[in-house]
C-alpha positions in Angstrom: 131.9 -153.8 -1.4 130.2 -152.2 1.6 127.2 -153.8 3.3 124.6 -152.0 5.4 124.1 -155.1 7.6 125.6 -154.2 11.0 125.6 -157.7 12.4 122.9 -156.9 15.0 120.3 -159.7 14.9 117.1 -157.5 15.4 116.2 -154.1 16.6 114.3 -153.8 19.9 111.1 -152.8 18.0 111.3 -155.9 15.8 112.0 -158.2 18.7 109.0 -156.8 20.6 106.8 -157.3 17.6 107.9 -160.9 17.3 107.2 -161.6 21.0 103.8 -159.9 20.8 102.8 -161.9 17.7 103.8 -165.2 19.4 101.9 -164.3 22.6 98.8 -163.4 20.6 99.0 -166.7 18.7 99.3 -168.7 21.9 97.0 -166.9 24.2 94.7 -169.9 24.9 96.1 -171.9 27.8 93.7 -174.9 27.4 92.1 -174.8 23.9 89.2 -177.2 23.8 86.2 -178.0 21.6 87.8 -178.6 18.2 86.3 -181.7 16.4 88.4 -184.8 16.7 88.1 -188.5 15.8 88.0 -191.2 18.5 88.9 -194.0 16.1 86.2 -196.5 17.3 82.5 -196.6 17.0 81.7 -193.7 19.3 78.0 -193.9 18.6 77.6 -195.3 22.0 75.1 -193.1 23.8 75.8 -194.3 27.3 79.6 -194.3 27.8 82.3 -191.7 27.7 85.3 -192.6 25.6 88.7 -191.0 25.7 91.7 -191.4 23.4 95.0 -189.8 24.1 96.5 -190.0 20.6 94.4 -187.3 18.9 96.9 -185.3 16.8 94.2 -182.7 16.0 94.1 -181.7 19.7 96.7 -179.6 21.4 96.3 -181.8 24.5 96.2 -184.9 22.3 93.0 -185.9 24.2 89.7 -186.5 22.4 86.5 -187.0 24.3 83.2 -188.7 23.3 80.7 -187.9 26.0 77.1 -189.3 26.1 74.2 -186.9 25.9 72.0 -186.6 29.0 68.5 -187.8 28.6 65.9 -185.1 28.1 68.4 -182.3 27.2 67.4 -179.9 24.4 70.7 -178.6 22.9 70.9 -175.0 21.9 70.2 -174.1 18.3 73.3 -174.5 16.1 75.1 -177.0 18.4 76.3 -180.2 16.9 76.9 -183.5 18.8 80.5 -184.4 18.1 83.7 -185.8 19.6 85.7 -182.9 20.8 89.2 -182.1 21.9 89.4 -181.7 25.7 92.0 -181.0 28.3 92.5 -181.4 32.0 91.2 -178.6 34.2 90.4 -177.7 37.8 87.6 -175.1 37.1 85.3 -174.2 34.2 87.2 -171.0 33.4 90.3 -173.1 32.5 88.4 -174.5 29.4 89.2 -172.1 26.5 86.7 -172.8 23.7 88.2 -172.5 20.2 86.2 -170.4 17.7 85.6 -173.3 15.4 84.0 -175.5 18.1 80.5 -177.0 17.5 79.8 -176.4 21.2 77.6 -173.4 21.8 77.2 -173.2 25.6 80.8 -173.5 26.5 82.5 -176.1 28.8 82.3 -177.4 32.3 85.1 -179.0 34.2 84.1 -182.4 35.5 85.2 -186.1 35.6 84.1 -187.9 32.4 85.4 -191.4 33.3 86.0 -193.5 36.4 88.0 -196.3 34.8 91.2 -196.5 32.8 94.3 -194.2 32.8 92.1 -191.1 32.8 89.9 -192.2 35.8 88.8 -189.4 38.1 90.7 -186.7 36.1 88.7 -183.5 35.6 88.4 -182.5 31.9 86.5 -180.0 29.9 83.1 -181.3 28.7 80.7 -179.4 26.4 77.6 -178.2 28.3 75.3 -178.4 25.2 74.2 -181.9 25.9 74.4 -182.0 29.7 72.2 -181.1 32.7 74.6 -179.1 34.8 73.3 -178.3 38.3 74.1 -175.1 40.2 77.7 -175.5 41.4 78.7 -177.9 38.5 78.6 -181.6 38.1 79.4 -183.5 41.3 82.4 -185.8 41.5 81.5 -189.4 41.0 81.3 -191.6 44.0 84.0 -193.8 42.4 86.5 -190.9 42.8 85.9 -190.5 46.6 89.3 -191.1 48.2 87.7 -192.0 51.5 86.2 -195.2 50.1 88.7 -198.0 50.3 87.1 -199.9 47.4 87.9 -197.0 45.0 91.1 -198.1 43.2 91.6 -195.3 40.5 95.2 -194.4 40.4 94.4 -190.7 40.0 92.5 -190.4 43.3 94.3 -187.9 45.5 
């Protein structure tokens, strides 16, 4: 019995197709904005809450961020806990298509205590007042102040 299988694993064309498909599927470097579940009563309107065991998030980080007073969210946005990720600039926050966040994300420090203190993360702009130039770093993250004890201050 003669087989047509030559023993070659894949042709170059098939290999390029597989590589292109994998690249297209993973083109988002820092996908954020998917709904997630904090696991505690996140109805708190004054505190940011972060959990790092969110399996629904690629980064495994879920953020509950309080709404700024007086903000009128854009039509269609929904206040929700959302997947986030660490960032250095706004353009590093790649909003997923299914996100309830309409205005996109800003890169800022959400918490100044705990293991995520002073780390910049992607935060939905729908419920924030974002000044020109972005949200300022909290005073608690200033490395020049000796009373600041966050382990993430550089």
